[in-house]
Residue, then its C-alpha position, 0 to 999 in steps of 0.5 A: m500500499s502506497n503512503s497516498a493510499a493509506a493517507l486517503w484512510y482518514f477521508e474514510s475513517v473520519n465520522l460523517y455523520n457529523i457533517l453530512c446527517p440532515h439533523k445536523v443541518k438546522k434547514m433539513g433537521d425538521k423533515h428528517e427521520f433515520i429509518r431502522y433495520k433489524k439484523d439482516q435485512f437489506v437497505y437495498v440489493p440489485e436492481d432497486a432504484a439507487s434514490n439514496i445515499y446512507l449514511i450508518v449512525d448505528g450499526r454495522i452494514k455489510i456491501g456485496h454482491y451475488l455471482d452468477d451461481g449465487k454466491e456470495v462475495v463482501s466487499s466491504i463492512l462498514t460501521t458507525g460515521e461510515l457512508f455506502g451507495e454513494l454510486a448513485l451520486a456518480g451517476e448509478d440509476t439501479r443497485r449492483d450489489f446489496a446492503q445488509a445490516m449485520s446488527d440492529a442499525v438505524i441508518c440516516p438516508l440523504t436524497i442525492m439532492e439534499l448530498k449535491e446542495l450540502m456538497f455545493e456549499n462545503r467545497e472541503l466536504s465534496f473533496k472529502i467525498l471524491k476521496l472516499i470514492g476514490l480510495r474505494l476504488m483502490k481497494l476493490e482494485r487490491k481485492l481482486e488482484l489477492l483473490v486472483f494472483k495469492d493463496a489462501r494465507t497469503r491474502i488474509i496477511e495482506f489484509l492485516k498488512d493493508t488494515a493496517a496500513w489503513k488504519g492502524r495506530k503506530v505504538g512504538f514498533e508495533t502496529m495496532i489496528p483497532t477492528k470489530l472485525t469476526h473471524k467470520d469477517i475476515a474470511a468474506l473480506t478475504g475469500t477465505s473461510r473462518q476456520t483458515v482465518t483462525t488457523v493462519l490467526n493463531e499461526l501468526k500469534e504463535q509465532n509472537l508475529i501478531n496478538f488479537d482479542r475481540k477489540k484489536i488485532l496487534i502486529r508485533d513488526l509490519d517488515n516480519l509479517r509473512 
């Protein structure tokens, strides 16, 4: 992951809720409502009209698509403060992917016109949205590269390295990745199985290359992680 790509993580990790949600904008707040979704409920599915962009107020949302044989491919797992459905802003008429609640979730919908109005009034916000979309395209290209050219173990290790570059925090020589991703989540994002993820992570832990719990992954030394 290049330094420029790593730097772009800022624009995705920032909590956009505080600057995008119409509830925070006086002239929009009175007419705006949140939408609540139960676990496993879909926000949208392929072929739905792409009429809104969504902010996550609370909960986790899985974004993915289906292959011709019906197999599910997960492209991202998003949480509080993050944006999804943004391709509607780029001219997408109907959805090509799905968005599904992984837990009970509260979503703040914005129409394309509402988002355009906010972006028109805030040039810095416009820049952040463009950077966010660019970063997500880069991450999808990176994932495709790993799926095509790398074995399962390498995909998991490269996923750890990429995630460290995007959102890791340096603690001395170590890198701490704050994450709520389960082994099942990592498997979905790397095209592997939960058992393989557990096996690889435990092997890396036994080699003292990483440590992990339910809230974080600690990489001892990125240069030695292989």
